[in-house]
C-alpha positions, 0 to 999 in steps of 0.5 A: 654338488660336494662343497669343498669345505672342512671335512668331518671324519666319522667312524673312520670315513671322511664326510663332505656336505652338499653345497645346497642341500643341508641333508646330503652327505658325501662319503669318501673311504680312506682306501679301496677294498675288495668288492663284495658280491650280493651275498656279502662275499669278496669277489676274489679267487686265487689259483695255483696250478702245476703243468705236466712235468714233461713240458719242453720249456721246463716251466713247472706251473704258476698262479693267478689272482683274480679279484675286484677292487671297489672304492666306496662305502658299503651298505653296512658303513652307511647304516653305521653312519646314518645316526651320527650324521642325522644328529649333525643334520638336526643341529645344522637345521636348527642353526638355520632357524628351522623349528620343524623336524629336520629332513632325513640324512641322504647319501649323495654320489659323486660324479667322476669326470675322469680317472686312472688306477694302478696296481702294485703286487710284489715285484709287478712285472718281475720274476715273481709277478709276471704280469698285472692286468687291470684297466687303465681307468676304473669304472667312474660310476657306483663303487668305481670297480677295478677288475684285477688279474695277476699272472704269477710265476711258480715262486710268485704263486707260493709267496703270494699264497702265503702273503695273502693269508698273513696279517696286513695286506699285499695288494696296493691300489692307487686311484687318481679320480677327478670330481667337480666340487664347489669352492669354499669362500676363498679366492685362488689366482693362478697365472703363468707367462712364457716367451721366446725371442730370437734374433739372427743377422748375417752380413756378407761383403765381397770386394772383387780384385782383378790381380789378387784374391777377392776380399770376403767379409762375413759377420753373424749375430745369433741371439735366443732369449727365453723367459717364463714365470708363474704363480699361485695366490690364495686369498682365504677370505673367511676360511680358517681351516688350514687343511682346506687352504692347503688342499686348494693351494695344492689344487691350484698348483696342479692346475698351473702344472696342467696348464704349463704342460698343455701350453708348451712353447715350440722351438723358435726356428734356427737359421742356417748360415750356409743357405744364405752363403749360397746367395753369393756362391751360387747367385753371385750376390756380393753385398748381403744383409739377412735379418730374422726376428721371431717372438713367441708368447703364451700366458695363462691367468685364471681366478677361482672364487666361492661357488665356482666349480673346480676339479678335485682329485682326492687321490685315494691309495693304500694297501688293501687288507687281506680277506682273511682279516675280513668278516663275512655276513655271519660275523665269522672271518672268511676262510682262505680255502673258500677262495683258493684252489690248487689245480693239476693241469695234467688232465688224463683226457688231454695227456699226450705222448711224443716219440722221437725216433732217429738212427744212430749210424753213419749213413755216409760211411756204411752201406746204408740207404735208409731206415723206415721206422713204423710206430703203432699205438692203440689209443683206446681202440683207435689204432694210430700207425705212422712210418718215418723214412730216415735217410741220414743221422740228422733225420728225426721222426716225431710220433704224437698221440693222445694217451689212453688209460695212462698207457704209453707203450707202443709197438715199433718195427723198422726196415733197413735198406742197404746200398748195393743189396736187393735184400732188406732187413726187417726187425721183429715187432718190439714194445717200448715206452721210451719217448726217445726211440734210437735205432743204433748201428748194432740194430740195423744188420751191419757188422761194423768195427773200426780197428785203431792203435791204442798204445802201440809203439811202432818204433818197437812193433813193426806191424800187428796182424789182427784176426777177427771173426764173428759167429751167431745163430743163422750166420756162417762164421765170418772172418777177416784179417787186417794189418796195422803198421806206421803207414796203415794205422787204421782199418775197418771191417764192415759186413752186412749180416741182415740181422742185429749184432747180438754177439761180441766180435772175437779177435787175436793179435800177432805182433811182429817186432822190429828186432825180428821177434814174434808174439801172439796174444790170446783170444779176446772179444769186444762188443764195441764198434771201436777196437783199440789194439794195445802194446803186446805187453799190455797185460800185467800179472802180479804174484804175492810172496809171503814169508812165515817164521822169520825171527831170530830164533827160527828162520833168518832169511828166505831166498825165493826165485820166481819164473814165468814162461810163455812157451807160445810166444817164447817169452820168459820173466824171472825175479829173485826175492829175499825175505827177512823179519824186517821185510817178510812180504813182497809183490812181483809185478811183471808185464805179460803178453797173455792175460791168462796162461803161461807157467809160474813156478818158484824155488829157493832156499830157507836159511835157519837161525842155526845156519842150516839151509833147506832147499825149496824145490821147484813148485808151481804157483797156485793162484797168485800167492806164494807162501814160504817158510814155516807155513802152517795151513788149516783144514776144517774137519767136521765131526758129526754125532747125529747117529749116536744113541744117547739113550744108551751112551752118556758121552762120547770123547773123540781124539783127533791126531795129525802128524807130519814133519816137525808138526804134531797136533791133537784135538779132543771133541766131546759130545753128549745129549742136549749139546750140539751134535757137530764139532769142527777141528781146524787141523793144521798142516804144512804139506798139502799131500799129507793132510791125513789124520787118525781118530779115536772115539771113546763111548761112555755107556749109561751102564758104566762101561765104555768102548772105543772105535778108531780110524787111521790115515783118514782124509775125509773132511767130514767124520760121522761117528757110528751109533755104537762103539 
């Protein structure tokens, strides 16, 4: 048995000797370690995994650490200690008076009576480490193996993977293990006394009176006294090693604490005065004396002397070095890749698909009885077909199947059954891969449009008559008309058409104003199930007016009168604008009933700097921009010399000329061999009706002669020169 005496630290391992066998040593490492298998490799595995991305709980993955921890010395440690410990055995053998050879050193095994172990890794049980699994007690034999399994969150797996490969350690293990040992030559006295005493006295005296209330006297005495005392006394005798004395002292106090924990005094009984008063109130006792005394005692007194056996807990604990800092049987450091793996749990063999189908329609409002959705999926020749009758918007059909060849495409059809209709509508087969299959209201063969007011002001609009019609192949033209007013602000057009709604609904609105006027809007379309009718002047038109030549030397001001006429609705808008050099442009924005159509015109006067005035005739507006004043536009004229024979002609000069009122412009283009054969003239003009030009081409021959060819009142935008003049 281990003699609990002064230990020796040999090669970093604490060594104790046997109490009777001079050659038996007990070895205690400072901390636990990762257990090695028979081949000298750590029993250690780190796994990081990821889930398929379509998990309902949104969890990405995580990790596991599975390892064994051992508390004991390795065979290599024993071999390294054998020679230095043999020297100590030899010395002790000679000191014992033996002349013969000392026995060979032997390594004893401690017998552990009981034990517990705890493991700490990062934030055990927190956001990083979800759970640590390990037995409450390690194996009490051999290397005292403690198996550990750690469950990790995704973030914990990433952090621990990095921490386990760095220097130092991250896994912390604490052992509490008790082994019997022999006391050294000293005496330990441990004692403890505790007592509880309670005293209770209650006196009741009642004097009855015939002509007055009874006299009632009561007194209560209640006393509880508790005391405890204990202590530890160590007589070291011949022991001088302070570590041994301190260890025995700690053990003695631990034994005292253990004894006081087991010998707890129970609470003394508490008396209830009300129960004693019942002797008077219920049984009519008039003179009562009740006395109760209780005493409880407990004591512990034990003396431990040399060679007595006591239980000792060496309390090994600490951080285990990472395996990457350990060396294998070949003398090389262990490689992390040999003990770690990453796993993708999205195994094609177990891969599944889920399709949830529902109907996005109001069953209560529409003439809709049910929709029967049929989903088919061919799982590698094993076709799976399921049908889901849906009778309200909250019904959901769920189709599940294993995925074959990573193909998630399925085929579906649906049959729509209507209220009050014998005929049903069955859709064409369709192929999809969406996990959410929604049959919308436009797919179920019902034309449904809700007509509601937008920004209609019923104080100005007496009523709005909405004409609607729908056309599609295989259907006759469907028409209806509804009227909105302040008493009827909403209307609905619902029609079973036995085919999906593929076309927009056409509509036109006629407005009846409170002042008697009538306006009719243009034809419009909507693909929505909700149609909002807006104010008759909901359209906005914009005309941009731009002035040119406004300066002190030329044009002083331009006066522009604009007019918009909608003959359909007898609606007219006008605007007058003055342009000067300080304000040479302005936009006219006006409301209109028609988004397109109507007639836009402008007229006005130009006042020049010399005081003369030139009238602008009434002119239609083309597009959305009006340009007035000294406006010069350009027309590109392309001149092509591709046909010219440059073998006989060295150079061709083309002169182009355009003349109109107050405008006289000329441009020359030159063509020769090796140069581009196309030239462009940006011809300026003012009047769009006068965009003609004249041209003259002079051919300079290789023989030194020249010839000309010309044209007049030409309007072509591309001029092709002849091969010869």
